[in-house]
DSSP file (Angstrom, degrees, kcal/mol; ACC not computed):
  #  RESIDUE AA STRUCTURE BP1 BP2  ACC     N-H-->O    O-->H-N    N-H-->O    O-->H-N    TCO  KAPPA ALPHA  PHI   PSI    X-CA   Y-CA   Z-CA
    1    1 A X              0   0    0      0, 0.0     2,-0.1     0, 0.0    25,-0.0   0.000 360.0 360.0 360.0 157.6    5.7   -7.1  -23.4
    2    2 A X    >   -     0   0    0      1,-0.1     3,-0.7    25,-0.0     4,-0.3  -0.383 360.0 -98.1-103.5 178.4    4.9   -4.0  -21.3
    3    3 A X  G >> S+     0   0    0      1,-0.2     3,-1.7     2,-0.2     4,-0.6   0.854 117.9  65.0 -59.4 -38.7    5.5   -3.0  -17.6
    4    4 A X  G >4 S+     0   0    0      1,-0.3     3,-0.9     2,-0.2     4,-0.2   0.804  92.8  60.4 -64.2 -26.4    2.0   -4.0  -16.7
    5    5 A X  G <4 S+     0   0    0     -3,-0.7     3,-0.4     1,-0.2    -1,-0.3   0.598  91.9  67.8 -72.8 -12.0    2.8   -7.7  -17.5
    6    6 A X  G X4 S+     0   0    0     -3,-1.7     3,-1.7    -4,-0.3    -1,-0.2   0.823  91.4  64.3 -73.4 -30.2    5.6   -7.5  -14.7
    7    7 A X  T << S+     0   0    0     -3,-0.9     5,-0.2    -4,-0.6    -1,-0.2   0.684  87.1  69.5 -64.7 -20.2    2.5   -7.2  -12.3
    8    8 A X  T 3  S+     0   0    0     -3,-0.4     2,-0.4    -4,-0.2    -1,-0.3   0.630  80.9  91.6 -77.2  -8.9    1.5  -10.6  -13.3
    9    9 A X  S X  S-     0   0    0     -3,-1.7     3,-2.0     3,-0.1    48,-0.1  -0.690  90.6-108.1 -86.4 132.6    4.5  -12.0  -11.5
   10   10 A X  T 3  S+     0   0    0     -2,-0.4    46,-0.2     1,-0.3    47,-0.1  -0.377 105.5  24.8 -58.6 132.3    3.8  -12.9   -7.9
   11   11 A X  T 3  S+     0   0    0      1,-0.2     2,-0.6    -4,-0.1    -1,-0.3   0.382  99.0 105.7  98.2  -5.1    5.4  -10.4   -5.6
   12   12 A X    <   +     0   0    0     -3,-2.0    -1,-0.2    -5,-0.2     2,-0.1  -0.919  41.3 171.9-117.9 112.5    5.5   -7.6   -8.1
   13   13 A X     >  -     0   0    0     -2,-0.6     4,-2.7    -3,-0.1     3,-0.3  -0.442  51.3 -81.3-108.0-177.3    3.1   -4.8   -7.7
   14   14 A X  H  > S+     0   0    0      1,-0.2     4,-1.8     2,-0.2     5,-0.1   0.817 127.5  48.6 -59.1 -32.4    2.9   -1.4   -9.7
   15   15 A X  H  > S+     0   0    0      2,-0.2     4,-2.0     1,-0.2    -1,-0.2   0.912 113.2  47.0 -73.2 -41.0    5.6    0.3   -7.7
   16   16 A X  H  > S+     0   0    0     -3,-0.3     4,-3.0     1,-0.2    -2,-0.2   0.877 112.2  51.4 -65.7 -42.5    8.0   -2.6   -8.0
   17   17 A X  H  X S+     0   0    0     -4,-2.7     4,-2.0     1,-0.2    -1,-0.2   0.903 107.4  50.8 -60.9 -39.2    7.3   -2.9  -11.7
   18   18 A X  H  X S+     0   0    0     -4,-1.8     4,-1.6    -5,-0.2    -1,-0.2   0.884 111.0  49.9 -68.8 -35.9    8.0    0.7  -12.3
   19   19 A X  H  X S+     0   0    0     -4,-2.0     4,-1.4     1,-0.2     3,-0.3   0.973 114.1  45.6 -63.0 -50.7   11.4    0.3  -10.3
   20   20 A X  H  <>S+     0   0    0     -4,-3.0     5,-2.6     1,-0.2    -2,-0.2   0.816 110.1  52.5 -57.3 -36.2   12.4   -2.7  -12.4
   21   21 A X  H ><5S+     0   0    0     -4,-2.0     3,-0.7     1,-0.2    -1,-0.2   0.799 105.1  56.3 -74.8 -30.3   11.3   -1.0  -15.7
   22   22 A X  H 3<5S+     0   0    0     -4,-1.6    -1,-0.2    -3,-0.3    -2,-0.2   0.814 107.5  49.9 -70.2 -30.5   13.6    1.9  -14.7
   23   23 A X  T 3<5S-     0   0    0     -4,-1.4    -1,-0.2     2,-0.2    -2,-0.2   0.400 129.7 -97.1 -89.3   3.8   16.5   -0.6  -14.4
   24   24 A X  T < 5S+     0   0    0     -3,-0.7     2,-0.9     1,-0.2    -3,-0.2   0.500  87.6 123.6  95.2   6.6   15.7   -2.1  -17.8
   25   25 A X      < +     0   0    0     -5,-2.6    -1,-0.2    -6,-0.2    -2,-0.2  -0.852  24.1 157.1 -96.2 102.0   13.6   -5.1  -16.8
   26   26 A X        +     0   0    0     -2,-0.9     2,-0.3    -5,-0.1   -21,-0.2   0.509  51.5  38.7-105.9  -8.5   10.4   -4.6  -18.7
   27   27 A X  S  > S-     0   0    0      1,-0.1     4,-2.4   -22,-0.1     5,-0.2  -0.902  79.3-108.3-143.6 162.9    8.8   -8.0  -19.0
   28   28 A X  H  > S+     0   0    0     -2,-0.3     4,-3.1     1,-0.2     5,-0.2   0.965 119.8  51.5 -57.4 -50.4    8.3  -11.2  -17.1
   29   29 A X  H  > S+     0   0    0      1,-0.2     4,-1.4     2,-0.2    -1,-0.2   0.875 106.6  51.4 -54.0 -40.2   10.8  -12.9  -19.4
   30   30 A X  H  > S+     0   0    0      2,-0.2     4,-1.3     1,-0.2    -1,-0.2   0.870 111.6  48.3 -65.2 -32.5   13.4  -10.3  -18.9
   31   31 A X  H  < S+     0   0    0     -4,-2.4     3,-0.3     1,-0.2    -2,-0.2   0.943 110.8  51.0 -67.5 -43.0   13.0  -10.7  -15.1
   32   32 A X  H  < S+     0   0    0     -4,-3.1    35,-0.3    25,-0.3    -1,-0.2   0.782 114.7  44.8 -63.8 -24.3   13.2  -14.6  -15.5
   33   33 A X  H  < S+     0   0    0     -4,-1.4    -1,-0.2    -5,-0.2    -2,-0.2   0.655  93.5 103.9 -90.1 -21.2   16.4  -14.1  -17.5
   34   34 A X  S  < S-     0   0    0     -4,-1.3     2,-0.1    -3,-0.3    -3,-0.0  -0.224  72.2-119.8 -67.9 155.0   18.0  -11.6  -15.2
   35   35 A X     >  -     0   0    0      1,-0.1     4,-1.6    33,-0.0     5,-0.1  -0.399  24.8-115.4 -82.8 168.6   20.8  -12.5  -12.8
   36   36 A X  H  > S+     0   0    0      2,-0.2     4,-3.2     1,-0.2     5,-0.3   0.896 118.1  58.9 -70.6 -37.2   20.2  -12.0   -9.1
   37   37 A X  H  > S+     0   0    0      1,-0.2     4,-1.0     2,-0.2    -1,-0.2   0.902 107.1  47.3 -57.5 -39.5   22.9   -9.3   -9.1
   38   38 A X  H  4 S+     0   0    0      1,-0.2     4,-0.4     2,-0.2    -1,-0.2   0.916 114.6  45.0 -65.2 -41.3   20.9   -7.4  -11.7
   39   39 A X  H >< S+     0   0    0     -4,-1.6     3,-1.2     1,-0.2    -2,-0.2   0.868 110.3  54.9 -76.1 -37.2   17.6   -7.8   -9.7
   40   40 A X  H 3< S+     0   0    0     -4,-3.2     5,-0.2     1,-0.3    -1,-0.2   0.698  96.4  68.0 -72.8 -15.3   19.4   -6.8   -6.3
   41   41 A X  T 3< S+     0   0    0     -4,-1.0     2,-0.3    -5,-0.3    -1,-0.3   0.718  82.4  89.2 -67.0 -21.5   20.6   -3.7   -7.9
   42   42 A X  S X  S-     0   0    0     -3,-1.2     3,-1.9    -4,-0.4   -22,-0.1  -0.615  92.9-104.7 -80.4 129.3   17.1   -2.5   -8.0
   43   43 A X  T 3  S+     0   0    0     -2,-0.3    -1,-0.1     1,-0.3    -2,-0.1  -0.275 104.8  27.2 -59.8 133.9   16.0   -0.6   -5.0
   44   44 A X  T 3  S+     0   0    0     -4,-0.2     2,-0.5     1,-0.1    -1,-0.3   0.406  97.8 101.8  97.7  -2.3   13.7   -2.6   -2.8
   45   45 A X    <   -     0   0    0     -3,-1.9     2,-0.2    -5,-0.2    -1,-0.1  -0.935  45.0-178.8-125.5 115.5   15.0   -6.0   -3.8
   46   46 A X     >  -     0   0    0     -2,-0.5     4,-2.9    -3,-0.1     5,-0.2  -0.440  49.4 -86.6 -96.5 174.3   17.3   -7.9   -1.6
   47   47 A X  H  > S+     0   0    0     36,-0.3     4,-1.9     1,-0.2     5,-0.1   0.800 126.7  46.1 -62.2 -30.8   18.8  -11.2   -2.4
   48   48 A X  H  > S+     0   0    0     35,-0.2     4,-2.3     2,-0.2    -1,-0.2   0.974 116.1  44.5 -77.1 -52.6   15.8  -13.3   -0.9
   49   49 A X  H  > S+     0   0    0      1,-0.2     4,-2.2     2,-0.2     5,-0.3   0.829 112.4  52.9 -59.9 -33.7   13.1  -11.1   -2.6
   50   50 A X  H  X S+     0   0    0     -4,-2.9     4,-2.5     2,-0.2     5,-0.3   0.957 111.1  47.2 -68.1 -45.6   15.1  -11.2   -5.9
   51   51 A X  H  X S+     0   0    0     -4,-1.9     4,-2.1    -5,-0.2    -2,-0.2   0.937 112.9  49.1 -57.0 -45.3   15.3  -15.0   -5.8
   52   52 A X  H  X S+     0   0    0     -4,-2.3     4,-2.2     2,-0.2    -1,-0.2   0.926 114.0  42.6 -60.4 -56.2   11.7  -15.3   -5.0
   53   53 A X  H  X S+     0   0    0     -4,-2.2     4,-2.7     1,-0.2    -1,-0.2   0.844 113.5  54.8 -62.9 -35.0   10.4  -12.9   -7.9
   54   54 A X  H  X S+     0   0    0     -4,-2.5     4,-1.6    -5,-0.3    -1,-0.2   0.946 109.2  45.8 -58.1 -49.0   12.9  -14.5  -10.2
   55   55 A X  H  X S+     0   0    0     -4,-2.1     4,-1.4    -5,-0.3    -2,-0.2   0.907 115.4  48.1 -66.1 -45.3   11.5  -18.0   -9.5
   56   56 A X  H  X S+     0   0    0     -4,-2.2     4,-3.0     1,-0.2    -1,-0.2   0.877 109.0  53.1 -65.0 -36.3    7.9  -16.5   -9.9
   57   57 A X  H  X S+     0   0    0     -4,-2.7     4,-2.1     1,-0.2   -25,-0.3   0.818 102.2  58.4 -70.4 -29.3    8.7  -14.8  -13.1
   58   58 A X  H  <>S+     0   0    0     -4,-1.6     5,-1.9     2,-0.2     4,-0.5   0.901 112.5  40.3 -60.5 -43.5   10.0  -18.0  -14.6
   59   59 A X  H  <5S+     0   0    0     -4,-1.4     3,-0.4     1,-0.2    -2,-0.2   0.886 116.0  50.4 -78.6 -34.0    6.6  -19.6  -13.9
   60   60 A X  H  <5S+     0   0    0     -4,-3.0    -2,-0.2     1,-0.2    -1,-0.2   0.850 110.0  49.4 -66.0 -32.2    4.7  -16.5  -15.1
   61   61 A X  T  <5S-     0   0    0     -4,-2.1    -1,-0.2    -5,-0.2    -2,-0.2   0.533 111.9-122.3 -82.9 -10.0    6.8  -16.3  -18.3
   62   62 A X  T   5 +     0   0    0     -4,-0.5     2,-0.3    -3,-0.4    -3,-0.2   0.806  59.0 149.4  71.9  27.2    6.0  -19.9  -18.9
   63   63 A X      < -     0   0    0     -5,-1.9    -1,-0.3    -6,-0.2     3,-0.2  -0.754  48.9-136.7 -92.9 147.7    9.7  -21.0  -19.1
   64   64 A X  S    S-     0   0    0     -2,-0.3     2,-0.3     1,-0.3    -1,-0.1   0.922  83.7 -12.2 -67.2 -41.5   10.6  -24.5  -18.0
   65   65 A X        -     0   0    0     -3,-0.1    -1,-0.3    -7,-0.1   -10,-0.0  -0.937  68.3-122.9-162.4 133.7   13.7  -23.3  -16.2
   66   66 A X        -     0   0    0     -2,-0.3     2,-1.9    -3,-0.2   -33,-0.1  -0.289  47.7 -91.6 -67.5 156.7   15.7  -20.1  -16.0
   67   67 A X        -     0   0    0    -35,-0.3     2,-0.1    -2,-0.0    -1,-0.1  -0.587  59.4-160.4 -76.7  95.0   19.2  -20.3  -16.9
   68   68 A X        -     0   0    0     -2,-1.9     2,-0.4   -33,-0.0   -33,-0.0  -0.427  11.2-138.6 -83.9 153.6   20.1  -20.8  -13.4
   69   69 A X    >   -     0   0    0     -2,-0.1     3,-1.8     1,-0.1    -1,-0.0  -0.903  14.3-132.1-109.0 137.7   23.6  -20.2  -12.1
   70   70 A X  T 3  S+     0   0    0     -2,-0.4    -1,-0.1     1,-0.3    -2,-0.0   0.794 104.9  51.2 -60.6 -27.7   25.0  -22.7   -9.6
   71   71 A X  T 3  S+     0   0    0      2,-0.1     2,-0.6    -3,-0.0    -1,-0.3   0.402  84.7 105.7 -92.9   6.3   26.2  -20.1   -7.2
   72   72 A X    <   -     0   0    0     -3,-1.8     2,-0.1     7,-0.0     7,-0.1  -0.716  69.2-132.3 -89.0 121.6   22.9  -18.3   -7.0
   73   73 A X        -     0   0    0     -2,-0.6    -2,-0.1     1,-0.1     3,-0.1  -0.424  13.8-164.4 -70.8 143.2   20.9  -19.0   -3.7
   74   74 A X  S    S+     0   0    0     -2,-0.1     2,-0.3     1,-0.0    -1,-0.1   0.546  71.3  27.1-104.8 -11.5   17.3  -20.0   -3.8
   75   75 A X  S >  S-     0   0    0      1,-0.0     3,-0.7   -24,-0.0     4,-0.3  -0.870  82.5-104.8-141.3 177.0   16.5  -19.3   -0.1
   76   76 A X  G >  S+     0   0    0     -2,-0.3     3,-1.0     1,-0.2     8,-0.1   0.818 116.3  61.7 -74.5 -24.3   17.5  -17.3    2.8
   77   77 A X  G 3  S+     0   0    0      1,-0.2    -1,-0.2    -3,-0.0     4,-0.1   0.773 102.9  51.0 -62.6 -26.7   19.3  -20.4    4.3
   78   78 A X  G <  S+     0   0    0     -3,-0.7    -1,-0.2     2,-0.1    -2,-0.2   0.437  92.4  97.3 -95.0  -4.7   21.6  -20.6    1.3
   79   79 A X  S <  S-     0   0    0     -3,-1.0     2,-0.1    -4,-0.3     5,-0.1  -0.478  85.6-101.8 -85.0 155.1   22.7  -16.9    1.5
   80   80 A X    >>  -     0   0    0     -2,-0.1     3,-1.2     1,-0.1     4,-0.9  -0.434  36.0-111.2 -72.3 155.2   25.8  -15.8    3.3
   81   81 A X  T 34 S+     0   0    0      1,-0.3     3,-0.4     2,-0.2    -1,-0.1   0.797 116.5  56.9 -63.7 -30.0   25.2  -14.4    6.7
   82   82 A X  T 34 S+     0   0    0      1,-0.2    -1,-0.3     3,-0.0     4,-0.1   0.761 102.5  56.8 -73.7 -23.3   26.1  -10.9    5.7
   83   83 A X  T <4 S+     0   0    0     -3,-1.2     2,-0.6    -7,-0.1   -36,-0.3   0.729  92.0  78.3 -78.9 -21.6   23.5  -10.9    2.9
   84   84 A X  S  < S-     0   0    0     -4,-0.9     2,-0.0    -3,-0.4    -8,-0.0  -0.775  88.2-123.9 -94.3 129.7   20.6  -11.6    5.2
   85   85 A X        -     0   0    0     -2,-0.6     2,-0.1     1,-0.1    -2,-0.1  -0.360  26.2-117.5 -61.7 145.0   19.5   -8.6    7.1
   86   86 A X    >>  -     0   0    0      1,-0.1     4,-0.9    -4,-0.1     3,-0.9  -0.519  25.8-111.4 -85.0 159.2   19.5   -9.0   11.0
   87   87 A X  H 3> S+     0   0    0      1,-0.2     4,-1.3     2,-0.2     3,-0.1   0.784 119.6  57.8 -61.5 -27.5   16.1   -8.8   12.8
   88   88 A X  H 3> S+     0   0    0      1,-0.2     4,-0.6     2,-0.2    -1,-0.2   0.851 101.0  54.8 -66.0 -32.6   17.3   -5.5   14.3
   89   89 A X  H <4 S+     0   0    0     -3,-0.9     4,-0.3     1,-0.2    -1,-0.2   0.690 107.9  50.9 -69.9 -26.2   17.9   -4.1   10.9
   90   90 A X  H >X S+     0   0    0     -4,-0.9     4,-1.6     1,-0.1     3,-0.7   0.736  88.5  80.2 -85.2 -26.5   14.3   -4.8   10.0
   91   91 A X  H 3X S+     0   0    0     -4,-1.3     4,-2.2     1,-0.2     5,-0.2   0.863  85.6  57.2 -62.6 -37.4   12.5   -3.2   13.0
   92   92 A X  H 3X S+     0   0    0     -4,-0.6     4,-2.2     1,-0.2    -1,-0.2   0.913 104.2  53.4 -51.4 -40.6   12.7    0.4   11.7
   93   93 A X  H <> S+     0   0    0     -3,-0.7     4,-2.5    -4,-0.3    -1,-0.2   0.930 108.6  48.9 -65.1 -45.1   10.9   -0.5    8.6
   94   94 A X  H  X S+     0   0    0     -4,-1.6     4,-2.6     1,-0.2    -1,-0.2   0.905 108.9  53.7 -66.7 -32.6    8.1   -2.1   10.7
   95   95 A X  H  X S+     0   0    0     -4,-2.2     4,-2.9     2,-0.2     5,-0.2   0.955 107.4  51.4 -57.1 -47.6    7.8    1.0   12.9
   96   96 A X  H  X S+     0   0    0     -4,-2.2     4,-3.2     1,-0.2     5,-0.3   0.943 111.6  47.2 -59.3 -46.7    7.4    3.1    9.8
   97   97 A X  H  X S+     0   0    0     -4,-2.5     4,-2.4     1,-0.2    -1,-0.2   0.934 111.3  49.8 -55.0 -46.8    4.6    0.9    8.6
   98   98 A X  H  X S+     0   0    0     -4,-2.6     4,-2.4     1,-0.2    -1,-0.2   0.841 111.1  50.7 -70.4 -28.5    2.9    0.9   11.9
   99   99 A X  H  X S+     0   0    0     -4,-2.9     4,-2.4     2,-0.2     5,-0.3   0.960 109.8  49.8 -59.7 -51.3    3.2    4.8   12.0
  100  100 A X  H  X S+     0   0    0     -4,-3.2     4,-0.7    -5,-0.2    -2,-0.2   0.874 109.5  50.7 -57.7 -39.3    1.7    4.9    8.6
  101  101 A X  H >< S+     0   0    0     -4,-2.4     3,-0.6    -5,-0.3     6,-0.4   0.955 111.0  51.2 -64.3 -48.2   -1.3    2.6    9.7
  102  102 A X  H 3< S+     0   0    0     -4,-2.4    -2,-0.2     1,-0.2    -1,-0.2   0.890 119.3  34.2 -57.3 -40.4   -1.9    4.9   12.8
  103  103 A X  H 3< S+     0   0    0     -4,-2.4    -1,-0.2    -5,-0.1    -2,-0.2   0.445 100.2  99.9 -99.6  -1.8   -2.0    8.0   10.8
  104  104 A X  S XX S-     0   0    0     -4,-0.7     3,-1.2    -3,-0.6     4,-1.2  -0.120  93.4 -90.4 -79.1-178.8   -3.7    6.6    7.7
  105  105 A X  H 3> S+     0   0    0      1,-0.3     4,-2.2     2,-0.2     5,-0.2   0.737 121.8  65.6 -77.5 -21.6   -7.3    6.9    6.8
  106  106 A X  H 3> S+     0   0    0      2,-0.2     4,-2.0     1,-0.2    -1,-0.3   0.812  96.7  57.7 -64.9 -25.6   -8.1    3.6    8.6
  107  107 A X  H <> S+     0   0    0     -3,-1.2     4,-2.2    -6,-0.4    -2,-0.2   0.932 107.6  45.1 -68.0 -47.3   -7.2    5.3   11.7
  108  108 A X  H  X S+     0   0    0     -4,-1.2     4,-2.6     1,-0.2    -2,-0.2   0.904 113.5  51.3 -62.6 -40.5   -9.8    8.1   11.2
  109  109 A X  H  X S+     0   0    0     -4,-2.2     4,-2.9     2,-0.2    -1,-0.2   0.941 109.8  48.5 -61.2 -47.3  -12.3    5.5   10.2
  110  110 A X  H  X S+     0   0    0     -4,-2.0     4,-1.7     2,-0.2    -2,-0.2   0.865 112.3  50.3 -64.4 -38.5  -11.5    3.5   13.4
  111  111 A X  H  X S+     0   0    0     -4,-2.2     4,-2.4     2,-0.2     3,-0.3   0.949 111.9  47.3 -66.2 -51.2  -11.9    6.8   15.5
  112  112 A X  H  X S+     0   0    0     -4,-2.6     4,-1.9     1,-0.3    -2,-0.2   0.897 110.6  51.6 -62.3 -43.5  -15.2    7.5   13.8
  113  113 A X  H  X S+     0   0    0     -4,-2.9     4,-1.8     1,-0.2    -1,-0.3   0.819 110.1  49.1 -59.2 -31.6  -16.4    3.9   14.4
  114  114 A X  H  X S+     0   0    0     -4,-1.7     4,-3.0    -3,-0.3    -2,-0.2   0.877 108.0  53.3 -75.8 -32.7  -15.5    4.2   18.1
  115  115 A X  H  X S+     0   0    0     -4,-2.4     4,-2.1     1,-0.2    -2,-0.2   0.854 110.4  49.0 -66.8 -32.4  -17.4    7.5   18.4
  116  116 A X  H  X S+     0   0    0     -4,-1.9     4,-2.3    -5,-0.2    -1,-0.2   0.935 111.3  48.0 -70.7 -44.2  -20.5    5.8   16.9
  117  117 A X  H  X S+     0   0    0     -4,-1.8     4,-2.4     1,-0.2    -2,-0.2   0.899 111.9  51.1 -66.6 -42.0  -20.2    2.8   19.3
  118  118 A X  H  X S+     0   0    0     -4,-3.0     4,-2.3     1,-0.2    -1,-0.2   0.931 110.8  48.5 -61.9 -40.4  -19.8    5.4   22.2
  119  119 A X  H  X S+     0   0    0     -4,-2.1     4,-2.4     1,-0.2     5,-0.2   0.926 111.3  48.6 -61.8 -41.5  -22.9    7.3   21.1
  120  120 A X  H  X S+     0   0    0     -4,-2.3     4,-2.1     1,-0.2    -1,-0.2   0.901 110.9  50.5 -70.2 -33.7  -24.9    4.1   20.8
  121  121 A X  H  X S+     0   0    0     -4,-2.4     4,-2.8     1,-0.2    -1,-0.2   0.927 112.7  49.3 -66.6 -41.0  -23.7    3.0   24.4
  122  122 A X  H  X S+     0   0    0     -4,-2.3     4,-2.7     1,-0.2    -2,-0.2   0.910 111.1  46.4 -57.3 -48.2  -24.8    6.5   25.6
  123  123 A X  H  X S+     0   0    0     -4,-2.4     4,-2.4     2,-0.2    -1,-0.2   0.813 112.3  51.3 -70.7 -32.8  -28.1    6.3   24.1
  124  124 A X  H  X S+     0   0    0     -4,-2.1     4,-2.4    -5,-0.2    -2,-0.2   0.908 111.8  47.3 -67.8 -44.0  -28.6    2.7   25.4
  125  125 A X  H  X S+     0   0    0     -4,-2.8     4,-2.6     2,-0.2     5,-0.2   0.961 111.8  51.1 -61.9 -49.7  -27.6    3.9   29.0
  126  126 A X  H  X S+     0   0    0     -4,-2.7     4,-2.7     1,-0.2    -2,-0.2   0.907 112.0  46.2 -54.4 -47.7  -30.0    6.9   28.6
  127  127 A X  H  X S+     0   0    0     -4,-2.4     4,-2.2     1,-0.2    -1,-0.2   0.923 112.0  52.2 -64.4 -41.8  -32.9    4.6   27.6
  128  128 A X  H  X S+     0   0    0     -4,-2.4     4,-2.6     2,-0.2    -2,-0.2   0.893 112.1  43.9 -51.3 -49.9  -32.1    2.3   30.3
  129  129 A X  H  X S+     0   0    0     -4,-2.6     4,-3.4     1,-0.2     5,-0.3   0.953 111.6  54.3 -65.3 -48.3  -32.2    5.0   32.9
  130  130 A X  H  X S+     0   0    0     -4,-2.7     4,-2.2    -5,-0.2    -1,-0.2   0.899 110.8  46.1 -52.7 -46.0  -35.3    6.4   31.4
  131  131 A X  H  X S+     0   0    0     -4,-2.2     4,-2.5     2,-0.2    -1,-0.2   0.919 111.7  50.7 -65.9 -45.3  -37.0    2.9   31.7
  132  132 A X  H  X S+     0   0    0     -4,-2.6     4,-2.5     1,-0.2    -2,-0.2   0.955 112.4  48.3 -59.2 -51.6  -35.7    2.5   35.4
  133  133 A X  H  X S+     0   0    0     -4,-3.4     4,-2.4     1,-0.2    -1,-0.2   0.877 109.7  52.0 -59.7 -38.9  -37.2    6.0   36.2
  134  134 A X  H  X S+     0   0    0     -4,-2.2     4,-2.6    -5,-0.3    -1,-0.2   0.905 111.0  45.8 -60.7 -46.3  -40.5    5.1   34.5
  135  135 A X  H  X S+     0   0    0     -4,-2.5     4,-1.7     1,-0.2    -2,-0.2   0.875 112.2  54.7 -70.1 -35.1  -40.8    1.8   36.6
  136  136 A X  H  X S+     0   0    0     -4,-2.5     4,-2.6     2,-0.2    -2,-0.2   0.925 109.6  45.5 -59.8 -45.5  -39.8    4.0   39.7
  137  137 A X  H  X S+     0   0    0     -4,-2.4     4,-3.0     1,-0.2     5,-0.2   0.925 112.9  49.5 -69.3 -42.5  -42.7    6.5   39.0
  138  138 A X  H  X S+     0   0    0     -4,-2.6     4,-1.9     2,-0.2    -1,-0.2   0.827 110.9  49.5 -64.2 -27.5  -45.1    3.7   38.4
  139  139 A X  H  X S+     0   0    0     -4,-1.7     4,-2.8     2,-0.2    -2,-0.2   0.908 111.9  49.3 -74.2 -47.1  -44.1    1.9   41.7
  140  140 A X  H  X S+     0   0    0     -4,-2.6     4,-3.0     2,-0.2     5,-0.2   0.925 112.4  48.5 -65.1 -40.1  -44.4    5.3   43.7
  141  141 A X  H  X S+     0   0    0     -4,-3.0     4,-3.3     2,-0.2     5,-0.2   0.964 112.5  47.3 -63.8 -43.8  -47.9    5.8   42.1
  142  142 A X  H  X S+     0   0    0     -4,-1.9     4,-2.5     2,-0.2    -2,-0.2   0.925 114.2  48.7 -54.2 -46.2  -49.0    2.2   43.0
  143  143 A X  H  X S+     0   0    0     -4,-2.8     4,-2.0     1,-0.2    -1,-0.2   0.902 112.1  46.5 -64.3 -43.8  -47.7    2.8   46.4
  144  144 A X  H  X S+     0   0    0     -4,-3.0     4,-2.2    -5,-0.2    -1,-0.2   0.893 111.8  52.3 -64.0 -41.8  -49.5    6.1   46.8
  145  145 A X  H  X S+     0   0    0     -4,-3.3     4,-2.7    -5,-0.2    -2,-0.2   0.900 111.0  49.1 -56.1 -44.7  -52.8    4.5   45.4
  146  146 A X  H  X S+     0   0    0     -4,-2.5     4,-2.7     1,-0.2    -1,-0.2   0.870 110.2  47.0 -68.6 -36.0  -52.6    1.7   47.9
  147  147 A X  H  X S+     0   0    0     -4,-2.0     4,-2.6     2,-0.2    -1,-0.2   0.883 112.8  52.3 -69.0 -37.3  -52.0    4.0   50.9
  148  148 A X  H  X S+     0   0    0     -4,-2.2     4,-2.9     2,-0.2    -2,-0.2   0.956 113.2  45.1 -59.1 -52.7  -55.0    6.2   49.6
  149  149 A X  H  X S+     0   0    0     -4,-2.7     4,-2.6     1,-0.2    -2,-0.2   0.914 112.8  48.2 -60.0 -51.8  -57.1    3.1   49.5
  150  150 A X  H  X S+     0   0    0     -4,-2.7     4,-2.1     2,-0.2    -1,-0.2   0.889 114.1  47.8 -57.1 -42.5  -56.0    1.8   52.9
  151  151 A X  H  X S+     0   0    0     -4,-2.6     4,-3.3     2,-0.2    -2,-0.2   0.909 111.3  50.5 -66.5 -46.0  -56.7    5.4   54.4
  152  152 A X  H  X S+     0   0    0     -4,-2.9     4,-2.5     2,-0.2    -2,-0.2   0.899 112.4  48.2 -60.1 -40.4  -60.1    5.4   52.7
  153  153 A X  H  X S+     0   0    0     -4,-2.6     4,-2.3     2,-0.2    -2,-0.2   0.917 112.0  48.5 -63.5 -42.2  -60.8    1.9   54.2
  154  154 A X  H  X S+     0   0    0     -4,-2.1     4,-2.5     2,-0.2    -2,-0.2   0.898 111.2  50.6 -67.5 -41.7  -59.7    3.0   57.6
  155  155 A X  H  X S+     0   0    0     -4,-3.3     4,-2.4     1,-0.2    -1,-0.2   0.901 110.8  48.3 -59.7 -44.9  -61.8    6.1   57.4
  156  156 A X  H  X S+     0   0    0     -4,-2.5     4,-2.1    -5,-0.2    -2,-0.2   0.872 110.6  51.4 -63.0 -34.2  -64.8    4.2   56.5
  157  157 A X  H  X S+     0   0    0     -4,-2.3     4,-1.9     2,-0.2    -2,-0.2   0.899 109.7  49.1 -65.5 -42.7  -64.2    1.8   59.2
  158  158 A X  H  X S+     0   0    0     -4,-2.5     4,-2.2     1,-0.2    -2,-0.2   0.887 113.5  48.7 -61.1 -37.4  -63.9    4.6   61.8
  159  159 A X  H  X S+     0   0    0     -4,-2.4     4,-2.5     2,-0.2    -1,-0.2   0.869 110.7  47.4 -69.3 -34.5  -67.1    6.1   60.4
  160  160 A X  H  X S+     0   0    0     -4,-2.1     4,-2.0     1,-0.2    -1,-0.2   0.880 113.1  50.7 -74.5 -30.7  -69.0    2.8   60.6
  161  161 A X  H  X S+     0   0    0     -4,-1.9     4,-1.5     2,-0.2    -2,-0.2   0.892 112.7  46.3 -72.4 -41.4  -67.6    2.3   64.2
  162  162 A X  H  X S+     0   0    0     -4,-2.2     4,-2.4     2,-0.2    -2,-0.2   0.901 111.4  50.8 -70.2 -42.6  -68.8    5.9   65.1
  163  163 A X  H  X S+     0   0    0     -4,-2.5     4,-2.1     1,-0.2    -2,-0.2   0.886 108.8  53.7 -64.6 -35.4  -72.4    5.4   63.4
  164  164 A X  H  X S+     0   0    0     -4,-2.0     4,-1.6     2,-0.2    -1,-0.2   0.907 111.2  44.1 -69.5 -35.5  -72.7    2.2   65.4
  165  165 A X  H  X S+     0   0    0     -4,-1.5     4,-2.6     1,-0.2    -2,-0.2   0.896 111.8  53.4 -68.9 -34.8  -71.9    4.1   68.7
  166  166 A X  H  X S+     0   0    0     -4,-2.4     4,-1.8     1,-0.2    -2,-0.2   0.875 109.6  49.3 -71.2 -35.1  -74.3    6.9   67.7
  167  167 A X  H  X S+     0   0    0     -4,-2.1     4,-1.2     2,-0.2    -1,-0.2   0.869 108.5  52.4 -66.3 -41.6  -77.1    4.3   67.2
  168  168 A X  H  < S+     0   0    0     -4,-1.6     3,-0.4     2,-0.2    -2,-0.2   0.932 110.0  48.0 -59.0 -51.6  -76.4    2.7   70.5
  169  169 A X  H  < S+     0   0    0     -4,-2.6    -2,-0.2     1,-0.2    -1,-0.2   0.941 106.7  57.8 -54.6 -45.6  -76.7    6.1   72.3
  170  170 A X  H  <        0   0    0     -4,-1.8    -1,-0.2     1,-0.3    -2,-0.2   0.842 360.0 360.0 -63.5 -36.0  -80.0    6.9   70.4
  171  171 A X     <        0   0    0     -4,-1.2    -1,-0.3    -3,-0.4    -2,-0.2   0.550 360.0 360.0 -81.4 360.0  -81.5    3.8   71.8
């Protein structure tokens, strides 16, 4: 079997498969038959991960049961305290991952997305302002027309009054 078949095992990606192959574990069957000491000797495989991938390899290889050793732990609870890394020891790895996320392509995409949203917001605000200005202009025109109409009416009323006086004087 080839290295690519190691990737059929849950928890083993291309990088992990390459590391295992470099250590002489080249198939799911070989991984299922390997001891935890052999697997933990591979960089990136601690006792918990080693136990998990070994168990997954047994399933992927189609074996009923791996030649289990009585002293091999199957979970983190069964490991000796010194074999389980403390939460403080795990924090730097998380920070590195977070840094990679911030500087990765996704960060650039997020910045571009934010810029597009900001541009849309600016356009929407500009359109809203233009609409408001248009309403204001219409209101001013209507007010001016109303004043002109009232002034015309007042002028006509004044003229009518004057004409009435002139008619009285002529009589």
